[in-house]
N, C-alpha and C positions, 0 to 999 in steps of 0.2 A: 801512495794510496793503495791499500790492499784490494786485489780483485775480487769483485762480489762473485760468491760461489751460487750456482744454482742449486735450489734444493731437490731432494728426490722427487718431491711432488711435481715441481716444476719441470724437472726433466721428464718425468713420466707423461705429463700433460703435453709437452712439446712433442714427444716421440709418438704418443697416440694421434695427436693431431695430424702429424704427417703420414703416419701409417693410414689412417682412416681417409684423409684426403686422396692419397694415392690409390686406396682400394675403391673409393667412389669414382675417382676418375677412370681408373682401370675397368671399373664395371659399366661405367657410362660409355667408354671407348668401346668396350666389348658389345653393349647393347647397340651402339651405332653401326658396328661392323656387322653384327648379325642382321640388323634391320636393313643395311644397304644390300647385303647378300639376298635377303628375302626379298626386296624390292626387284632386285635384277632377275631373280628366279621367277618371281610373279609376273614380271613384264615379258620374260622368255615365254612363259606358259601361254600369257594372253596373246602375244603376236602370233605364236604358232597356231592357237586355236582359231584365231581370225582368219589367218592365211589358209589354214585347211578347209574352213568353212567356204571362203571365196573361192577357192580352187574347185570344190565340189559343186558350186552353183551351175545348173544347166545353162543359165543366161550367159555366164562367162565363157563358158565351153562353146556355146553358139556363137558368141561375139568374136572369139578368136579366129573363126572361119568365115567370118563376114568380110565384105570388101572394105569398110571402114571400121575396124575394131573400136577406135577411140571414140566414135559417136555414141557407142552404147557403154563402153566400159568407163569413161571418165565419170559421167554422172553416178554410175553405180559405185564406183570406188570412193568418190567424195561423200555419198550418202553413207557408205559403210564406216569410213573414217570418222564421220561426225558421230554416227551413232555408237561406235566402239570407243571413242575417246582416244585413238591411236593418233600418230602424227602423220603417217602416210600410209597409203595402200596403193601400190603400184603393180599393175598387171603389165607383163612384157612378153615379147615374143622370145623363142629360144636364143635369137642372136642379140639379146639384150636391149632391143628397141622397146622403149617405154609406149605403152597405149594409154597410161594414166599417171597422173602426178598431182599433188596439191598445187604445184607451180606450173600453170598452163605451158609457160614458154618452155618447159623441159620435156614436154611431150614430145615423142619422135626421137629424142637423143637416147644414147646408150646408158643402161644402168650401172651404176658404180658399185662394185662389190663382187664378193665371191658367189658364184652359181653353180660351180662344177658339181658338187654332190646332188643338187636339185636336178640338173640335166641328166644325172644317172638315175634318178628316180627316188632319191632319198630327201626327205625333209632336213633342212639346214637351220640352225639358230646360231647366230654369231653377233659379235659387236664390232661394227666397222664405222668409219667416217665417211659420210655421203655429202650431198649438196645440202643438207638440212643440219649437218654437223654430226657428232657421234651418236649413234643411236644402237639400240639392241633391236635386231631384225630377224624376222624368219623368212626363209625362202622355200616354197614347196612347188612341186611340179603340177601341171594341169594336163590330164590325159584325154586323148581323143577317143573315138569309137574303136579304134584298132589298138588302143592301149599304149600309144606312142605319145610322148611329151609334145604337146602343141603350144604349151606356153608355160609362163612362170608367174607365181604370185608372191610379192615380197610385202609384209607389213612390218612396220616398226615404230618404236617409241624412242624419242631422243633420251640421251642421258639427262639433259636439263629437266626434262618432265619428270624423269624418275627422282632426281634430286629434290625438285620441288615438292614432291609427295612426301619424300623423307623428311624435309624440313618441317612439313607440317605436323609431323609426329614430334618434332622436338621439343614443344611445351609439355607434352606427356612425359617424355623422358626427362627433362629437368625437373617437372613437377614431382617425380618421384626421387630423382637424385638429391635435390637440395633438402627436402625434410629428412632423408637418410643422413646427410652430412651434419643437419643441424642436430639430430637426435644422437649421432654418435659424439658430436663435439660437447652436448650437454653431458652426456654419460661420462665422457673423460674428464670433464671439469669436475664433476661432483666426486668421481673417484680420487682424482688428484687433490681435491679439498679435503676429503677424508683422510687420505694419506698423509697430508700436511699436517693435519690435526694430530694424527698418531705419531708422526715422527717429529713433532715440534718445529717443523721448517728446517730440519738439518739436511745438510748435503751429504753424498756419499763419502766423501773425504772426511767430513766431521764425524760421521757415524762410525766409520772404520777406525778413525783415531781414538773415538771415545770407547769403543769395544776393547780395542787393544789396551788402552791405558787402564780401564776399569778391570778388565780380566787379569792384567798382570798385577794391580794393586790388591784385588780381592783374593787372588792365590797366594800372594806374598806376604800378607800381614800376619802378625803372630796371633791373632784372635780367630777362633773358629766361628765360622759364619754359615747359617743354614737359612735359606730365604724360601717361604712358602707363598703360593698363589692364593687368591681368595677362595678357591675350591679346594684348599688344604692339599696341593700338590707340590712336590718340591720342585723349586725353580732353579736352585743353585746350592751346591755344598763346597767351599772352598777346601784347600789341601789340609790346612790345619783343623778344620771342622771334621773331616774323615778321620784323621789321626786321633783327636780326642774322643770321637764317638765309636772308634773302633770299626770303621767301614772300610773295606779293602779298597785300595786305589782303582781297581777294574771293576768295582761294583756299580751296577747300572742303577742309579737311584734317581736321576733326574727325570722329571715328568712323571714320577710315580706317586700315588697316594702315600701320604706320610704314615699312615696305619699300616702299609704293606712293607715297611722298612724295618730291619731289626735294630732298634734303638734301645739304649738303657732304658729301664723302666721309669726312672726319675725324669729323663728327658722327654720320653714319650708322653708322660702324664702332662708336663707342662705344656707340650705343643698341642696335645688334644684339648686342653682347657682353653687355649688360646687368649689367656689373659695377660695383661701387662705385667712384667716382673723386672725388679731392679735389684742387681748385686745379689741374687738368690743362690745359695749353695746348693749343688745337686751333686749326686754321685753317678760317675760312669765308669763302670768296672772297678779298677783300683785308682782311679783320679778323683780329685775334688775339683769340680768345676764352679765357677761363678757365671750365672746365667742373667742375661738381660734380653728381655723379649718385649717388642713393641708392635702394634699394628701400623702399617704404613698406609699413608693416604696421599692422593695428588689431587689438587682442586676439589677436595671434600669427597672424592671417590676412593674407597677401600681398594688399595692394590694387593694386600696379602700381609704377611707377618715375617719379621726379622727376628731371629734368635742369635745372640753372639754369646760365645763361650770362651772363658779364660781358664787356663789350668793354673790352679793354686794348690796343688797336692804338696809340693815342697814348702810353699809359703805356710800352709796348715801345720806341717810338721815343725817348721822353725817356730811358728806361733805357740804351739803346744809346748815346745822346749822353753820358750821365752816366759810362757805363763808359769811354768814350773820354776824358773829362775826368779821371775818376780815374787812368786809366793815365798820362796826361800828368803829373799832380800827383805820382803815385808816382815817374815816371821824373825829374822835377825834383828830388824829394827825394833820390833816389839820386845824381843828378849833383851836387847841394849837397854831399852827403858827399864825393864824389869829388873835387869842385873843391877842397873844404877840404884834402884830404889832399895834392892836387897844389900847392896854394898853401903849405902848409907845406913841401912839398919845395922848391919855388922859392925860399922865404925862407931855408931853411937852407942851399941852394946859394950864395945870395948872401952869407950870413954867413960861409961858408968861403971866400969870394973867388972862386967859380967862377961868375961872372956869364954867361959865354957859354953855359954848359950851362943855367943857368936861364932865359936868353932863349929858347934853342932849344926846351926842354921846354914853356914857356908859349905860345909862338906856334904850335907844332905842334898842341896841343890846341884852341887857339883857331881854327886854320884848319880843323881837321876839321869841328868844330861849326858853324862859320860856312858851310863849304861845303855841309854837308847842309841847312841852314837856307835859303841862298840858292837852292839847287837845287830844294827843295820849293816855296818861297814864289814863286820865279820861273816855275816851271812851272804852278803852280795858284794862281789868284788867288781862288778861294772860299775865305775864312777859315775856315769850319768844317772843310772837307775839308783844307786845309793843316794845321790844328792836329791833325786826326785822324791824318794820315800822320806828323807829327812824334812824336805819342805814341806811334804804332805801332812807330816806328824805335827810340824810347828803350827801350820794352818789348821789342823784338826784341834789342836789345843786351844786356838784362839777362838774356835767356834764351839767350845765345850763338848768336843767329841773325843771319845778315847780310841786312838789309832793304835791297833795291835799288829805288830809284825809276828807272825806265828813262829814258835820256836825251831821248828824243822825246816823253816824257809832257808833254801840254799841255792845260790846260783854262781858258779865259777866262770867269769867272762861272759861274754854275749854270744851265744850260738846263732842268734839272728841279727839282721841289722838293727843297730841301736835305736833308730827312730821308730821302728815298728813296735819294739818292746817298750819303748816310753809311751807310744800312743795307746797301747792296750792297758798297761799298768795305770798311766795317768788319768785315762778317761774313765775306767772302771772305778778308780778311788774317788774322782770327782763326782761321778754318778753316786757312790755310795755316800759320800758326804752330803750331797743334796737331798738324797732320800732320807736321812736321818735327821736333817736340819730342823724339821717341824715336828718330830716326834718327841715325846716325854723322855726325860732323863730314866735310866741311864742310856747314854747314845754310845754306841760302839761300832767301830768298823774293823775287821778283820782282813790282813792281807798275806797271801801265801805265794811266792814265786819259786819255783823248782824245776830243775831240768832232770830228766832221767836219760836213759840210752837212746830212746826213740822220740820222746816228745817233751816239749816245754810246757808246764802247767801254770796258769795264772788264776787264782781264785780269791775273790774279794767278796766277803759277806758283811752285810750291815742290818742293824736292828731297826730298820725303817718299817713302813707300812707293808712294804712287799708288792708284788704284782699279782693281778688276777689271772688265773690259769689262761683264760682266753686271750690275753694281751701279752703273753710270753713270745708269741711268733712275731710281734710287731716291735718288739724291743730293739732289734738291730736294723730297723728300717728308717730310712731318713725321714725327718719330719716328725717321728713319734717322740713324745716328750710327757713327763708328769708334770712339768712346769708351765704355768699359763703363759709365761713370756718366753719359754724356751725355743730353741730352733731345733732341738733334736738331731744334732749332727755328732755328739761325742760317741754314742754307742753304734752309730752308723760307721764311723770311722773304725771302731773296733771290729765290727763286722767286715769292713772292707780288707782289713789285714787278714782276718781269718780266711776269707776267700782266696786271697792273693796266695796264702801259703797252704790251702788245702786242709785246713783245721777245723774245729768244731767249737760251737758256743753255746751253752745252755743256762737256763735259770732254774734254780730249785728253792725249796722252802724246807728248812730243817724243823725238827720237832719243837725246838725252843723259839720258833718264830723267826728265825734269821733268814733273809733273802741272800742266796749264794749265787753270783755269776761266775762261771767256770769256763775258761778259754784254754783250749789245748791245741797246740800247734806242732806239727811233725818236725823233726830235727833233720838236717842234712846227714847223710850217711858219712861216716868217717871211715877213711882208707885203713884198711888193716895193714897193721906193721908186722 
């Protein structure tokens, strides 16, 4: 059976209860000690004052020189004792012989205790044990007319009497200590209850283990994670999140407002909106990220916002290539059916004996297809780009669009990464085909790809409706699209490639109403030979 672990709240309550109890007990003990000292000091002051008053009394001085001092001094001493509340008032001769005492049998016997300083003329206050037990007593001298000590007066209060007075104050002391202890215990209980609610009753070992595991998991997952508090401050960014968002490893972002952090515009916009997002593509520098954002709640209370990011840059590039291959495949399938129909027509013409017409029909279609292939392959030696243009040509033909490869188009090899070149050309051509899809015939798209000594130029023009001048600046921003159902990512990917290579992209309108997208990318310098 597993040992039950105390929660942090329980341990805190137990610790506070022990500490508060010890503090209250220490305080009560200190108060008792102080009260005892005060009582002893008060008793010393009282007996000294009474003893000095008795020693200055003329009747006492006169009685000490009388033949029978006890006859006068005993009644006087007892009256004084009762009046002052002391336990004994003893008047004695310098040789310790008592002339008065609360116990009459002890009159005439020697006084017990130190009287040396009093005989020397100094008042003495001391705690001694006498016939009545331990007492606080004062011994003062009685001076005669010639300033000689003719007797001594001792006044005392027993320790039992002092303790009785101290015990009489105990209810007041406990009356203050008990409420203080109860108040402290109640406060500790309320604090521990709140702490238990905030820590969900977990113990230190459980919380430590949970933190270690959660921290290890959050920083090792392949998804970027950014957590915001309810007041829009950053609570956590894991390692992958820092990498995807371009944040330095030593950048202090935790507990800072999200608006004060240099984030990619698309991510900052999504976080500022605070809306839920599901697999939404966003651009972060040269990366294509898929964002998911949710508002987190616990027991109905909003805790904050969690944003997860997945890097799909390579997947997007592969998807773009796959779209090109799929388009080429579909075009080939369509051409297969068309070729089958034309071949059946040619065979039928041959069977009818009209061989000349059959030859003309077959050679004309073959010449057109071969002419397009030769022009593309001859102008573009990059296989992937040539296949892309052929596929786009076939797709354009299916959609009733005339895709024209400009005669001066020329590209020997790929001076840039193939995926970047395919991204630029493929998305510009797709954008042009979409732009002319709803326009009246003739629908035309022109493509030029050429590389000079310093830069690569990609130019795609279309006969579509074009762009308003005020919307040109938004053309390469993520989310912008002329299609009602579009996601606006194609041109944003083109802009991403342009920014990565330090190139330029612009949109112009020709005199004949053609919209031309032009992308210029600087080429790496070649070593001189």
